[in-house]
C-alpha positions in Angstrom: 45.9 -23.2 23.8 47.4 -20.5 21.5 46.4 -20.7 17.9 50.0 -20.7 16.8 50.8 -23.7 19.0 47.8 -25.5 17.5 49.0 -24.8 14.0 52.5 -26.1 14.9 51.0 -29.4 16.3 48.8 -29.8 13.2 51.9 -29.4 10.9 53.9 -31.9 13.0 51.1 -34.4 12.6 51.3 -34.0 8.8 48.2 -31.8 8.4 48.1 -29.0 5.8 46.1 -25.8 5.6 43.7 -26.2 2.6 42.2 -22.7 2.5 41.1 -19.7 4.5 37.7 -18.0 4.5 37.5 -14.9 6.6 38.8 -15.7 10.1 38.6 -19.5 9.7 41.2 -21.9 8.3 40.4 -25.4 6.9 43.0 -28.0 7.7 43.2 -31.4 6.2 45.0 -34.5 7.6 46.9 -36.8 5.3 44.0 -39.3 4.9 41.4 -36.7 4.1 39.7 -35.8 7.4 39.4 -32.1 7.9 38.6 -29.5 10.5 38.2 -25.8 10.9 40.5 -23.6 13.1 39.4 -20.1 14.2 42.4 -18.3 12.8 41.2 -14.9 14.0 41.5 -15.9 17.7 44.8 -15.7 19.6 43.6 -18.6 21.8 41.4 -21.5 21.0 38.5 -22.2 23.4 38.5 -25.6 25.1 35.3 -26.6 23.3 36.8 -25.7 20.0 39.9 -27.8 20.7 37.7 -30.8 21.6 35.8 -30.5 18.3 39.1 -30.2 16.3 40.5 -33.2 18.2 37.2 -35.2 17.5 37.2 -34.3 13.8 40.8 -35.6 13.2 40.7 -38.5 15.7 39.9 -41.2 13.1 43.3 -40.6 11.6 45.5 -39.2 14.4 44.0 -41.1 17.4 41.7 -40.1 20.2 44.3 -38.2 22.2 46.5 -36.8 19.5 46.1 -33.2 20.7 47.2 -34.0 24.3 50.1 -36.0 23.0 51.2 -33.0 20.9 51.3 -30.7 23.9 53.9 -32.8 25.8 
């Protein structure tokens, strides 16, 4: 998945970018759960996407990332 598409989905789900350190962005969901996005990459690796989905699942649901791609 392209990083810009992931950012778009995160914004649609109500997440906000909290801060950036180097090539990594910290994103926070409305309820306080957070995750790290590799901003320096044009594409996010499948394992990275699984970790991002897992970190935000308590708030957004187990399959929130797949639902955002539809």
